[in-house]
SEMI-85182 format. One record per residue (C-alpha): x, y, z; residue number from 1; residue in one letter. Coordinates in Angstrom, 3 decimals, padded with zeros to 6 digits. Layout:
N
X|Y|Z|NUM|a
...
END
This chain:
607
235.444|020.710|-012.946|1|m
239.144|020.982|-012.051|2|r
238.800|018.132|-009.535|3|y
236.758|016.010|-011.950|4|i
239.538|016.297|-014.555|5|r
242.144|015.523|-011.903|6|k
240.291|012.339|-010.912|7|n
240.596|011.011|-014.454|8|g
236.911|010.819|-015.387|9|l
237.371|012.486|-018.782|10|f
239.998|010.020|-019.919|11|k
238.190|007.041|-018.431|12|a
235.120|007.643|-020.595|13|y
237.357|007.149|-023.636|14|q
238.637|003.723|-022.649|15|w
237.221|000.874|-024.670|16|d
237.181|-001.707|-021.903|17|w
239.280|-002.370|-018.841|18|w
242.965|-002.780|-019.621|19|n
245.724|-003.041|-017.027|20|k
248.194|-001.309|-019.345|21|k
246.139|001.890|-019.286|22|k
246.572|002.305|-015.560|23|g
244.239|002.458|-012.617|24|k
240.623|003.415|-013.448|25|p
238.886|006.159|-011.437|26|p
237.162|005.132|-008.223|27|w
233.591|004.041|-008.869|28|r
232.381|006.482|-006.182|29|i
233.222|009.384|-008.533|30|w
231.132|008.142|-011.447|31|v
228.140|010.498|-011.019|32|g
230.145|013.698|-010.562|33|d
230.528|014.725|-014.204|34|l
226.784|014.320|-014.817|35|g
226.025|016.489|-011.784|36|k
228.418|019.173|-013.012|37|w
226.848|019.241|-016.499|38|i
223.390|019.423|-014.921|39|e
224.256|022.347|-012.638|40|s
226.115|024.185|-015.420|41|a
223.093|023.727|-017.709|42|s
220.793|025.320|-015.133|43|y
223.243|028.211|-014.933|44|t
223.322|028.989|-018.661|45|i
219.517|028.698|-018.758|46|a
219.365|031.703|-016.414|47|l
222.343|033.707|-017.615|48|n
224.084|033.639|-020.964|49|e
227.670|032.532|-020.421|50|d
229.493|031.633|-023.630|51|k
232.634|030.360|-021.900|52|k
230.635|028.065|-019.636|53|l
228.564|026.863|-022.614|54|a
231.795|025.841|-024.399|55|v
232.972|023.927|-021.310|56|k
229.648|022.105|-021.113|57|i
229.873|021.051|-024.777|58|k
233.400|019.747|-024.275|59|k
232.305|017.728|-021.251|60|a
229.283|016.308|-023.098|61|i
231.360|015.439|-026.173|62|n
233.903|013.693|-023.987|63|c
231.165|011.676|-022.297|64|l
229.337|010.756|-025.508|65|i
232.555|009.786|-027.291|66|k
233.001|007.041|-024.718|67|g
229.556|005.555|-025.309|68|q
229.674|001.999|-026.659|69|k
227.795|000.971|-029.810|70|e
224.961|-000.629|-027.845|71|d
224.536|002.529|-025.726|72|g
226.464|001.378|-022.634|73|y
228.042|004.217|-020.697|74|l
230.194|003.993|-017.585|75|y
233.442|005.822|-016.780|76|p
234.921|003.018|-014.674|77|n
235.921|000.629|-017.466|78|p
234.944|-002.944|-016.697|79|l
235.765|-006.220|-018.343|80|m
232.979|-007.107|-020.763|81|r
231.749|-009.957|-018.584|82|e
231.340|-007.546|-015.631|83|q
228.849|-005.243|-017.358|84|v
225.638|-005.154|-015.261|85|f
226.945|-008.221|-013.416|86|a
227.456|-006.533|-010.038|87|n
224.623|-004.040|-009.627|88|l
224.857|-004.097|-005.845|89|q
228.370|-002.619|-005.804|90|e
229.382|-000.952|-009.075|91|y
226.462|001.489|-009.293|92|h
226.337|001.592|-013.100|93|e
222.687|002.627|-013.077|94|l
223.415|005.388|-010.557|95|y
225.976|006.850|-012.979|96|e
223.589|006.535|-015.918|97|i
220.868|008.218|-013.847|98|g
222.996|011.308|-013.251|99|h
223.933|011.467|-016.938|100|d
220.238|011.265|-017.866|101|i
219.399|014.116|-015.486|102|e
222.235|016.129|-017.030|103|a
220.956|015.455|-020.562|104|a
217.426|016.543|-019.675|105|v
218.729|019.733|-018.007|106|a
220.890|020.545|-021.042|107|y
217.986|019.951|-023.417|108|f
215.698|022.201|-021.362|109|q
218.358|024.922|-021.199|110|a
219.397|024.930|-024.865|111|t
216.836|022.991|-026.905|112|g
219.735|020.921|-028.224|113|n
218.885|017.200|-028.425|114|t
222.212|015.500|-029.174|115|y
223.028|014.689|-025.530|116|f
219.419|013.708|-024.880|117|l
219.481|011.302|-027.843|118|k
222.670|009.697|-026.565|119|a
221.113|009.088|-023.149|120|m
217.936|007.754|-024.781|121|c
220.184|005.201|-026.491|122|k
221.528|004.200|-023.073|123|t
218.014|004.059|-021.609|124|a
216.879|001.899|-024.545|125|d
219.699|-000.520|-023.692|126|l
218.420|-000.677|-020.103|127|l
214.920|-001.455|-021.390|128|c
216.393|-004.414|-023.275|129|q
218.545|-005.705|-020.420|130|v
216.147|-005.298|-017.475|131|f
212.636|-006.669|-017.113|132|g
210.638|-009.803|-016.521|133|r
210.994|-011.207|-020.034|134|g
213.055|-014.186|-021.099|135|k
216.767|-013.515|-020.770|136|g
216.277|-010.200|-018.975|137|q
217.737|-009.320|-015.587|138|k
215.282|-008.864|-012.720|139|r
217.702|-006.603|-010.884|140|g
218.028|-003.043|-009.640|141|y
220.926|-000.829|-008.614|142|d
222.532|-000.866|-005.173|143|g
222.309|002.938|-005.129|144|h
218.867|004.183|-006.241|145|p
218.817|007.199|-008.564|146|e
217.949|005.734|-011.957|147|i
214.250|005.654|-011.012|148|e
213.758|009.415|-010.720|149|l
216.048|010.003|-013.726|150|a
213.973|007.722|-015.976|151|l
210.832|009.640|-015.017|152|v
212.565|012.882|-016.021|153|k
213.509|011.286|-019.331|154|l
209.916|010.150|-019.843|155|y
208.660|013.689|-019.165|156|n
211.159|015.092|-021.672|157|a
210.511|012.564|-024.452|158|t
207.069|011.067|-023.856|159|g
208.552|007.567|-024.286|160|n
206.498|005.400|-021.951|161|k
209.144|002.655|-021.943|162|n
211.207|004.803|-019.607|163|y
208.329|005.261|-017.171|164|l
207.625|001.525|-017.254|165|n
211.271|000.738|-016.537|166|l
211.294|003.124|-013.569|167|a
208.215|001.350|-012.249|168|k
209.871|-002.040|-012.817|169|f
212.918|-001.082|-010.754|170|f
210.645|000.100|-007.936|171|i
208.373|-002.958|-008.003|172|e
211.233|-005.461|-008.255|173|e
213.230|-004.029|-005.363|174|r
213.166|-006.157|-002.210|175|g
211.390|-009.157|-003.681|176|r
212.503|-012.614|-002.575|177|k
214.627|-014.439|-003.468|178|p
216.880|-011.375|-003.125|179|y
218.432|-010.388|-006.430|180|y
221.719|-009.373|-004.792|181|f
222.078|-012.837|-003.209|182|a
221.560|-014.536|-006.597|183|r
223.936|-012.048|-008.188|184|e
226.675|-012.808|-005.653|185|m
226.390|-016.546|-006.302|186|k
226.842|-015.940|-010.025|187|l
229.872|-013.724|-009.409|188|l
231.453|-016.471|-007.285|189|r
230.689|-019.094|-009.893|190|k
232.214|-016.998|-012.681|191|r
235.231|-015.979|-010.617|192|g
234.427|-012.285|-010.904|193|l
235.354|-009.758|-008.172|194|p
232.889|-008.518|-005.563|195|f
233.143|-006.880|-002.142|196|f
230.602|-009.071|-000.413|197|g
228.660|-006.360|001.362|198|w
225.287|-008.081|001.149|199|y
225.423|-011.017|003.510|200|k
222.489|-010.502|005.889|201|d
219.104|-008.837|006.312|202|e
220.673|-005.659|007.690|203|y
222.776|-005.269|004.558|204|s
219.684|-005.464|002.379|205|y
217.852|-002.866|004.459|206|s
220.864|-000.589|004.058|207|h
219.919|-000.353|000.356|208|r
216.138|-000.473|000.903|209|q
216.064|-003.964|-000.613|210|a
214.930|-005.838|002.509|211|h
211.276|-005.979|001.487|212|k
209.127|-004.821|-001.458|213|p
208.635|-001.046|-001.595|214|v
204.872|-001.356|-001.120|215|r
205.495|-003.100|002.217|216|e
208.050|-000.653|003.603|217|q
206.866|001.319|006.621|218|n
209.843|003.292|007.915|219|e
212.998|004.956|006.602|220|p
215.937|002.574|006.947|221|v
219.440|002.280|005.599|222|g
221.556|004.721|003.653|223|h
219.809|008.100|003.842|224|a
220.694|009.350|000.353|225|v
219.682|006.049|-001.236|226|c
216.320|006.050|000.517|227|l
215.471|009.631|-000.416|228|l
216.523|009.244|-004.054|229|y
214.444|006.073|-004.221|230|l
211.316|007.638|-002.748|231|y
211.642|010.725|-004.933|232|s
211.316|008.313|-007.858|233|g
208.484|006.405|-006.167|234|v
206.579|009.674|-005.673|235|a
207.048|010.546|-009.351|236|d
205.745|007.182|-010.532|237|v
202.796|007.405|-008.114|238|a
201.930|010.880|-009.413|239|a
202.006|009.966|-013.099|240|i
200.272|006.591|-012.812|241|t
197.767|007.661|-010.153|242|g
198.916|004.798|-007.918|243|d
197.395|005.676|-004.532|244|k
199.022|002.733|-002.763|245|e
202.498|003.881|-003.788|246|l
201.680|007.437|-002.745|247|f
200.535|006.199|000.669|248|n
203.854|004.376|001.075|249|v
205.609|007.687|000.351|250|c
203.445|009.412|002.960|251|k
204.295|006.757|005.574|252|r
208.015|007.168|004.969|253|i
207.701|010.973|004.906|254|w
205.738|011.155|008.148|255|k
208.230|008.979|009.993|256|n
211.175|011.093|008.814|257|i
209.797|014.492|009.775|258|i
208.202|013.416|013.076|259|t
210.886|011.022|014.375|260|r
214.168|011.068|012.432|261|r
214.927|014.605|011.243|262|m
217.189|017.088|012.996|263|y
215.893|020.587|013.754|264|i
218.230|021.786|010.984|265|t
216.533|019.467|008.480|266|g
219.500|017.105|008.409|267|g
218.810|013.374|008.192|268|v
220.811|010.174|008.554|269|g
222.218|010.212|012.071|270|s
224.623|007.247|011.856|271|c
228.150|008.174|010.638|272|p
229.371|004.599|010.210|273|e
226.842|003.736|007.498|274|r
225.527|007.206|006.569|275|e
222.139|005.907|007.545|276|s
218.926|006.250|009.494|277|f
218.891|004.386|012.804|278|t
215.736|004.316|014.939|279|f
213.018|006.698|016.101|280|d
214.220|009.756|018.048|281|y
217.874|008.725|017.778|282|d
219.313|012.146|016.969|283|l
222.748|012.546|018.556|284|p
224.293|015.991|018.272|285|n
228.069|015.671|018.432|286|e
228.065|012.346|016.608|287|n
225.469|013.400|014.033|288|a
226.265|012.644|010.406|289|y
223.482|014.497|008.560|290|a
225.272|014.276|005.217|291|e
224.821|017.293|002.961|292|t
223.726|015.014|000.094|293|c
221.021|013.526|002.317|294|a
219.685|017.003|003.094|295|s
219.571|017.798|-000.620|296|i
217.840|014.492|-001.311|297|a
215.225|015.345|001.348|298|l
214.496|018.578|-000.542|299|i
214.058|016.485|-003.709|300|f
211.627|014.155|-001.918|301|f
209.678|017.075|-000.425|302|a
209.467|018.803|-003.798|303|h
208.253|015.652|-005.533|304|h
205.593|015.129|-002.848|305|m
204.520|018.764|-003.233|306|l
203.780|018.139|-006.911|307|q
201.236|015.490|-005.895|308|i
199.683|017.238|-002.916|309|e
199.998|020.964|-002.257|310|v
200.573|020.951|001.477|311|d
202.913|023.229|003.416|312|s
204.286|020.289|005.398|313|q
206.464|019.623|002.324|314|y
207.470|023.209|001.530|315|s
208.092|023.975|005.219|316|d
210.639|021.157|005.262|317|v
212.165|022.357|001.980|318|m
212.699|025.753|003.596|319|e
214.074|024.360|006.874|320|r
216.543|022.093|005.079|321|v
217.638|024.748|002.581|322|l
218.377|027.539|005.069|323|y
220.069|025.327|007.647|324|n
221.394|021.902|006.631|325|a
222.149|022.674|002.971|326|v
223.647|026.153|003.338|327|l
225.778|024.814|006.186|328|s
227.318|022.441|003.646|329|g
228.952|025.176|001.559|330|v
231.173|028.063|002.625|331|g
230.424|031.674|001.809|332|m
233.339|031.492|-000.643|333|d
231.504|028.778|-002.614|334|g
234.716|026.748|-002.646|335|k
234.732|024.912|000.682|336|s
232.338|022.245|001.910|337|f
231.052|020.196|004.812|338|f
230.202|016.558|004.131|339|y
228.681|015.956|007.583|340|a
226.720|018.556|009.554|341|n
226.705|017.790|013.300|342|p
224.795|019.875|015.840|343|l
227.686|020.012|018.297|344|a
231.408|020.238|017.617|345|v
234.337|019.625|019.961|346|y
237.590|019.894|017.960|347|p
239.552|017.444|020.107|348|e
237.030|014.710|019.305|349|a
237.446|015.261|015.551|350|l
241.225|014.970|015.317|351|k
241.329|011.289|014.383|352|k
238.217|011.284|012.185|353|l
238.107|011.508|008.388|354|s
237.803|014.859|006.534|355|p
234.153|013.918|006.001|356|h
233.569|014.837|009.649|357|r
235.961|017.763|009.970|358|a
235.232|020.803|012.117|359|g
236.069|023.183|009.266|360|v
234.967|023.112|005.643|361|r
237.186|021.205|003.227|362|q
238.272|022.103|-000.303|363|k
237.340|018.641|-001.596|364|w
236.791|015.029|-000.522|365|f
237.909|011.593|-001.631|366|g
234.222|010.822|-002.151|367|c
233.053|014.229|-003.393|368|a
229.360|013.664|-004.042|369|c
228.257|016.675|-001.967|370|c
229.889|019.671|-003.750|371|p
228.361|018.999|-007.202|372|p
225.053|018.122|-005.548|373|n
224.998|021.523|-003.816|374|i
225.795|023.171|-007.154|375|a
222.917|021.533|-009.002|376|r
220.409|022.317|-006.245|377|l
221.306|025.982|-005.921|378|l
221.515|026.454|-009.703|379|a
217.984|025.059|-010.085|380|s
216.473|026.742|-007.007|381|l
214.076|028.862|-009.076|382|g
212.185|025.677|-009.921|383|g
211.424|025.127|-006.241|384|y
210.073|028.608|-005.488|385|i
206.959|028.542|-007.702|386|y
204.674|026.008|-009.333|387|s
201.320|026.146|-011.131|388|t
198.109|024.193|-011.489|389|s
195.132|024.801|-013.764|390|e
194.046|028.037|-012.082|391|n
196.664|028.719|-009.409|392|t
200.183|030.088|-009.154|393|i
201.814|028.766|-005.978|394|y
204.523|030.598|-004.041|395|v
206.374|027.960|-002.016|396|h
209.525|029.819|-000.962|397|l
210.363|033.455|-000.438|398|y
213.333|035.040|-002.195|399|a
213.978|038.185|-004.164|400|k
213.389|037.603|-007.875|401|g
210.908|037.384|-010.732|402|e
208.586|034.787|-012.205|403|l
207.727|035.203|-015.885|404|n
205.162|032.761|-017.189|405|i
202.585|032.337|-019.911|406|n
199.748|031.232|-017.670|407|f
197.111|029.614|-019.868|408|y
197.427|032.197|-022.608|409|g
198.077|035.196|-020.348|410|v
201.562|036.612|-019.797|411|n
202.026|036.988|-016.049|412|v
204.968|038.375|-014.125|413|k
205.338|038.171|-010.343|414|i
208.086|040.326|-008.854|415|i
209.066|039.314|-005.339|416|q
210.772|041.875|-003.085|417|e
212.014|040.726|000.313|418|t
214.965|040.509|002.679|419|d
213.850|037.038|003.767|420|y
215.002|035.132|005.835|421|p
216.327|038.083|007.872|422|w
213.028|039.957|007.615|423|d
209.506|038.537|007.438|424|g
208.104|041.184|005.098|425|k
207.405|040.061|001.525|426|v
205.950|042.150|-001.298|427|k
204.626|040.573|-004.513|428|l
203.847|042.730|-007.547|429|w
201.501|041.068|-010.022|430|v
201.812|042.200|-013.619|431|e
199.465|040.846|-016.291|432|t
199.073|041.560|-019.998|433|a
195.361|042.089|-019.344|434|h
193.005|041.513|-016.362|435|p
192.766|037.820|-015.580|436|s
191.121|035.769|-012.840|437|e
193.212|033.147|-011.035|438|f
194.576|032.248|-007.593|439|n
197.897|033.248|-006.131|440|v
198.484|030.734|-003.324|441|a
201.111|031.875|-000.843|442|v
202.602|029.581|001.788|443|r
202.081|030.558|005.412|444|i
205.271|029.250|007.094|445|p
204.630|026.661|009.783|446|g
206.909|028.501|012.211|447|w
204.772|031.694|011.939|448|c
201.759|032.000|014.229|449|r
200.675|035.577|013.458|450|n
200.887|035.945|009.687|451|a
199.228|038.928|008.012|452|r
198.384|039.649|004.382|453|a
197.055|042.561|002.337|454|m
196.026|043.006|-001.296|455|i
196.295|046.591|-002.497|456|n
196.426|047.679|001.173|457|n
193.193|045.832|002.050|458|k
193.503|043.284|004.846|459|k
192.935|039.628|003.952|460|v
191.166|037.279|006.359|461|d
193.793|034.531|006.163|462|l
191.817|032.033|008.222|463|k
189.018|031.924|005.660|464|s
191.279|031.422|002.622|465|v
193.982|029.121|004.019|466|t
194.026|025.435|003.181|467|k
196.857|023.047|004.109|468|k
199.154|025.940|004.886|469|g
198.498|027.978|001.715|470|y
196.449|031.171|001.533|471|a
194.534|031.194|-001.762|472|y
194.228|034.799|-002.876|473|l
191.607|034.854|-005.611|474|s
190.580|037.835|-007.739|475|k
190.689|039.302|-011.212|476|k
194.320|040.373|-011.158|477|w
195.263|043.620|-012.861|478|r
198.614|045.063|-013.780|479|h
200.186|046.619|-010.681|480|g
198.254|044.719|-007.999|481|d
200.352|044.292|-004.855|482|i
200.296|041.493|-002.270|483|i
201.935|042.319|001.054|484|k
202.806|039.534|003.477|485|l
204.156|039.903|006.992|486|h
205.564|036.959|008.917|487|f
206.725|038.190|012.355|488|p
210.033|036.619|013.411|489|m
210.464|036.554|017.196|490|p
213.267|034.473|018.696|491|v
211.732|031.149|019.734|492|e
213.019|028.536|022.179|493|c
212.316|025.141|020.619|494|v
212.097|021.933|022.638|495|e
212.678|018.446|021.254|496|a
210.389|015.475|021.862|497|h
211.103|013.962|025.338|498|p
212.253|010.744|023.642|499|a
215.164|012.601|022.001|500|v
217.321|011.736|024.981|501|r
220.264|013.920|023.937|502|m
218.176|017.104|024.149|503|n
216.353|016.586|027.444|504|a
216.467|019.849|029.380|505|g
217.794|021.745|026.372|506|r
216.356|024.202|023.851|507|v
217.375|025.398|020.408|508|a
217.018|029.004|019.275|509|l
215.123|029.661|016.070|510|q
214.146|032.908|014.370|511|r
211.985|032.579|011.298|512|g
213.291|029.599|009.343|513|p
216.830|029.972|010.751|514|l
218.207|027.746|013.485|515|v
220.948|029.382|015.578|516|y
224.054|028.056|017.286|517|c
226.678|029.133|019.810|518|l
230.352|029.184|018.840|519|e
233.483|029.232|020.957|520|e
234.811|032.379|019.274|521|i
231.879|034.365|020.743|522|d
231.257|032.513|023.994|523|n
234.474|030.831|025.110|524|g
235.055|027.136|025.786|525|k
232.808|024.620|027.574|526|n
229.702|025.599|025.641|527|l
227.890|022.531|026.955|528|a
227.948|024.104|030.432|529|d
226.055|027.231|029.361|530|i
222.490|027.396|030.683|531|c
219.794|029.881|029.593|532|l
218.250|031.825|032.474|533|v
215.745|033.906|030.504|534|d
213.850|032.352|027.604|535|r
211.841|035.471|026.814|536|n
214.379|038.260|026.614|537|n
216.607|038.265|023.555|538|f
218.147|041.099|021.585|539|k
218.855|041.150|017.867|540|l
221.816|042.932|016.350|541|f
223.479|043.094|012.946|542|k
226.982|041.826|012.269|543|r
229.239|041.736|009.227|544|n
232.268|039.752|010.433|545|d
231.365|037.020|007.958|546|i
230.947|037.803|004.276|547|k
227.750|039.874|004.101|548|g
225.564|041.219|006.890|549|e
223.554|038.898|009.124|550|y
221.420|039.061|012.266|551|i
222.787|037.615|015.505|552|a
221.076|037.048|018.868|553|i
222.162|038.138|022.343|554|k
220.804|036.636|025.526|555|g
221.445|035.946|029.218|556|k
222.838|032.707|030.553|557|a
224.954|031.296|033.324|558|k
227.762|028.805|033.612|559|r
230.004|027.364|036.280|560|r
233.244|029.080|037.102|561|v
236.281|026.892|036.559|562|i
238.574|027.981|039.407|563|n
241.171|026.478|041.736|564|y
238.522|024.160|043.286|565|h
238.597|022.157|040.062|566|w
242.378|021.822|039.843|567|k
243.259|018.121|039.581|568|n
239.643|017.256|040.469|569|v
237.285|015.330|038.201|570|l
234.229|015.086|040.506|571|y
233.268|017.073|043.631|572|r
230.375|017.176|046.125|573|f
230.073|020.917|046.669|574|n
227.966|023.078|044.387|575|k
230.078|025.098|041.987|576|s
230.061|028.858|041.825|577|k
228.148|030.188|038.816|578|e
228.550|033.384|036.830|579|e
226.031|035.258|034.707|580|t
227.129|035.778|031.140|581|i
225.830|037.284|027.930|582|k
225.904|034.851|025.065|583|f
225.842|035.417|021.303|584|v
224.177|033.056|018.817|585|a
224.626|033.103|015.042|586|i
222.735|031.289|012.265|587|p
223.765|027.627|012.102|588|y
224.610|027.806|008.412|589|h
227.256|030.471|009.133|590|l
229.149|028.320|011.633|591|r
232.891|027.656|011.271|592|a
233.567|030.654|009.039|593|h
235.706|032.660|011.457|594|r
237.711|030.226|013.561|595|k
237.655|026.533|014.364|596|a
236.290|025.730|017.801|597|g
233.395|024.372|019.807|598|e
229.827|024.748|018.550|599|m
226.424|023.750|019.947|600|i
222.812|024.069|018.778|601|v
220.985|022.636|021.798|602|w
221.523|024.756|024.940|603|i
220.745|023.820|028.543|604|r
217.770|025.727|029.888|605|s
216.622|026.518|033.426|606|e
212.902|026.534|032.647|607|k
END
């Protein structure tokens, strides 16, 4: 909140329209940050009463609403009147409105108060008037998707079908020819209005997923966050309308991401220059971008797909991304952040790059979309752990806590006890007001090959009850019933597909859902020269040199000795002398907490 105030967003909402005398308006890149903060703060007060935070939220909402124009227009980067909705490709007005809508829905769900929700309905009603296929309406869509999933949330909160229809319109209109952005740019030129001119060729349109209609798209292209926000909205519309064709498009995009374009950490978007996807199996390590926001957006997409089809392929990815790519993005202090999350770091190579690609976490960024995004995900994490259907309570993720729910007229509490992800043992206590028959479907993690389960100390035949990665435990549940799960967590050596050229002859270490890395502080310099000599003999040990205790891995490796033979020599014919070493690996998400230095995930391997 301190940085949001500093950037001038509060004052900017109060401006009538753009006026040179009032100074420089805030950068348009910041426009969604206040909405994200209100959303995350609303999730927080929903879980824990915090009167001081509640007052701050009200002040922020009042400030935002006070700046709303009579017709409902809302945007904290004051534009001249003739620029309103005139440059959708670049100004991202609908992106800003989308985040404010999500914030309003979260606040309504947390407090029951409707005044913010009503204000955002007024804005959404304006969009319904401005956009569409009717006479005088704009057949456009935003350069940065987000409004689509937000409108579906607003529809779910209000029941107003106009919002669902508008979300569907934005999805269906995107990518149709003649390109809307090309027509828009011609009008801007004609009217003498400013524009950056980003959209000049086919590649530029694909960068915003506007190169072809959504129903014809076959692979993830362009800006990673944009694509994943868009397809989260597409999945929502497909689920509500029962549109199988749209859902199949989502499945095509999903399959390509997780089988060809996702890092082992769950990061996505390998190209740093455009924060984008590139091509199949192009997953560089040192030059990886893997923006934290893109990882969060992948969790959104997975979660939305999971609501349509209960399949562990979605929840497995949620878990992988959460414990590796997302947690890497925030320091243990909660006040420092990574924007990009590479899988190899060499400090010398980072010296001339922007803070977005720094080797240590930063306090803030010029474009600070990631910190508030992390806040809203972690504050709402309880909504990702469980879900329900007509006769089933699903357990998607494992974490210590409680679920309290009125399940079709029966008060049910599930208490989850675990030290996951450090330990694979999970205990679920089921408490019911009276005996009741339903399913408790627990996810069997994809990384676990020897899962075991017991109900009241009686072994469950998991093979007979498991469907699409979920074990359906069905019985008449009574107060005090106990489910015990055991997911053994050996250290595994993971290989990448042979087409991932950067990782040929290398392995990554994984234990449970956690991917591990080597750091210079434990293993010295020239990490790339380390080679595993024993892939089956690792030792676990506990450490507490980073805030809180964690489990590290020890193993045997070798590397070349840098001695006098290499002095003033770049290449040599003779085989180098090698030494056997003991290496230490720590969880990837804990990297860069102790000291800046080299880091690698993928390690050379002898076998």
